[in-house]
N, C-alpha and C positions, 0 to 999 in steps of 0.2 A: 517904599521901606516895610521891611518885613514885619510884622507884628509878633511880638513874643506871646509863646501860648503855651509855655512849659518853664521848668526852674532853669533848664541850659539856654534855651534861646534868649531867657531874659539876662543870665550872665553874658551871654555872646553881644547882646545890646549894650549893655553897660559899658562892658570894655571897648567896643567900637567907639562910644560915644566918647572915653578917655583918649581914643588914638590909636587902639591896636586896629589891624596887624604894623600899620606903619611906625608906631611907635610900641617898643617893648615896654608892657606894664608888669613892671617888678613886683606881683604878687602871687603866692601860692596857692593853687586850687584849693586848700583846705582854709585858707584864709578866705577865701571868695566865698565858699561856702557858709564858712561863719557869719559873713557879713550879710549875705541872703537870710538866713536865719534870724539875724537881728533887724532887718529891713522888715520883713513879714511881720515879727513880731511886733513893731512899732505900729506899723498900718494898720494890724488887727486890732492895736489897742486905741488909737486914737482917732481913725478913718473912718467915717461913718458909712462910707460905700462896701467897707469889709466885712459886715454883719447884716441878717436878715432878722424881723420879727417872725416867729415860729410858733405851733401849739403843737407840742408833743405829747403824746399818749402813752401811758406807762398803765401795764397789767401788773398789778399787784401781787406779790410772791409771798410765802410764808418768811421767806429770809428778810424782805422789806419789813414786815409785822415784827419781825424779832430783833432786827438792828434798829428800827424806828428812824429810817432814812431811807431815800431811794436815791440810787446810784444815777449819775449824769451823765451821758456822754461828754468826750473831750473838747469837743467843739463849741459847746455852750460855755457864753460868757458871764451873762447875767439869767435869773431867774425874776421875773415880775410878779407873779402869783400863780397859784393854783385855782381850779374852779371849784367854788363850794361844794362840797361833800354833802350830800344829802339822803334822808333815810329812802330806800326803794318802796314801792308799794303803790305808786301812782297819785293821782291828784286828790287832795282833800275836799270835798265839796263845803265844808264848814272853814275852810282857809280864806282869809280876806282876800288875798289875790284871786280866788279862782271865784269868789262872789262879784269882784269888779269888774273882770272879764266876763262874765256871764250878764251882768246886768246893763254895765257901763257901755260896753263896745257895742251893743245893739244901737246906742243913740249918737252915735260918732256921727253915722252916716247922714241923720237927719237933724237935730236941733243942738247935738252935742260939740262940744270945743275940746280940741287936741291940748289947748294951752291949760285947761283945767286939768285933763287927764295926765298930763305931765307933771304938773305941778302935783298931784294925788301920788303919782310913783315916787317922785321924789321924797313924800312925806314917810309912804309907805318902806321906804329904803332906808329912811333914818330911823325909822322905827325898829326895823330888823336889825339894824346895825348894833343900837341900843340894847335891846330887848332877845333877840334870837338870832343872833349872828352866827352864820355857819364861817365865817373867815376864820382861817387858820395863820398863826404867826409861822412864819416859814424864814430858814436861814441856810444859805446857798454859800458852801465853800468851795470854789472853783478849784482850787490846788487838789482837794482830797475829791473832787467831784460827787460830794454830796449833798444833797438837799433834804436838811431836817424839817419835818412838820410836828410843831408841839399839839400832839393829840393823844388820845388814848388808842393806840393802834388795836389791841385787840379787840375793841368794844365800836371803833366807829369805821373800819373798814376791813373788808373780807377778801381773801385770796381768790384772784381772777377778775376782781374789780378793777377798773379804769381809772386812773386819777390823769387829768389834763392839766398840762403846765404851759403856760405862757412866759415865753424867754426869747432871749436874743442868741442867735448863733453864728459863727464865725462861715463865712461864705470860703468851703474847701477848695483853695487855687487847684487842686488835682481834678476835682469835678467841673469848676466853673474857670476855666483857662482863660477867660478875658481878663481876670484879676491881673494875670502877670503883664497885661498890657496896661494897667492903670497908668495914668501920667505922672501921679504924685510917686508911685512905688517905684518906676523906672528913674524918676531923678534922685529920690533919696536913696537907693541901693548906688547909682553910679557915684554920690557923693561919699557914701562909705568905703566904697572901693579904693575910691581916690584919698581918702585919709589913711586908708591902710596902706597905700601906694608910698605916700609922704612919710610914713612911719617908718617904713621899709628903708627908704633912700636917706632917711635922715641919719642913719647909722654911720653912713660913709659920707655926713657933710663935709665939703672943702677939698674932697680926694679930686685931685685932677687925673682924668684919663686921657688915654693917648689922644693928640690932635689938640690938646688944650681944654676938652669939654670938664665942665664942672659939675659936679652933682649940687643941685638944688633942692634935694628933698624937704627942707624944711619950708619953704615957699608952697610947695605943692600942699603940706599938710596945713599950713595955715590958710591957704584958699578953700581947702576942702571943710576946715573946721566952720569956716563964714559961712559957706553953702549949707551946711546942715542945720546951723544957729538960724539961719533964715527959714529953711524947709520945715523945721521945728516951729517956728511963730506963726507960718502958714496954716499948717496942720491945724494948729490948736485954735486960731481964730477963724478958720473958714471950713474945716471940716470935721471938727470934733462935735459930740453932742453935748449940749448943757449939762450941768453937774447934776440936776436934778431933772435929768432925762428918763432914769429908771427910777419907779414908784413902788411901794410895796414891800 
C-alpha cells in the first residue's frame, strides 16, 4: 500500500478508497481541493497530533515597540506565555533567591532536604507573584497574528532584545509529509469527498441511465454524513486536547 506523502497522493488515496478508477467519482478537481483544505483545517483544529509545543524567540524591533504587539507566524495556534522580562545587569547579591542558592544549596549534599528546599521555592514564587511579579498579561489574536503584551514598551523592553514565547504550532504538512499519511485524516477526507460526490449525484436523483441504471446519490450522501458524524465524535473524544489544555 502506497503511503500518501503529499497533497496529491493523499487525494489519489482517498479516490481509490471510494472506488476509482473502477468507479467514476463524479467530483470536480476544484471541489476535491476544497475538501482537502476543509479536512486539513478540521484536523489541525481538533487533532492533538497536528500540533507541537515550541519555544520561539523574537528579536524586538522599533516597530514592535511602536505598535505595542509582536507579529506571530501563521502556523501558531495558541500562545501560552512569555518568559518573564527582567532587568539586565547580572545577579544581585542581596536578592533573596541569590542568598538561598549561596547558603542553602551547599547543605543539600549533606544534611539538607530537597523537600524543604522545594517548599521554600514555592513560597518565594508565591511572594514574587504577589509583590514583584514580572508576569505580563498577554492577548493573542490568531486571525491577526498579533501577540499583545500589556506593558510599557518604551521602558520595559529595548530594540534587539529577545522575547521567548511558549506556544503551540501546527505541523506544516509540506515539511512533515507524514501528516498526509495520518489514519484519521485519510478517513476524514475520504468521507468529505464522498459527501461531495453524493451532493453532486443527488441533483440527478431518479434519473434512469441506459441499461436501467438509476442514480442513487441520496444514499451516498446519507452514508457520508453518517461517517463524518462518527469521525467528528471520535476525534472529540479520543484526540482533542482538554478544554483547559492551554493556560496563561
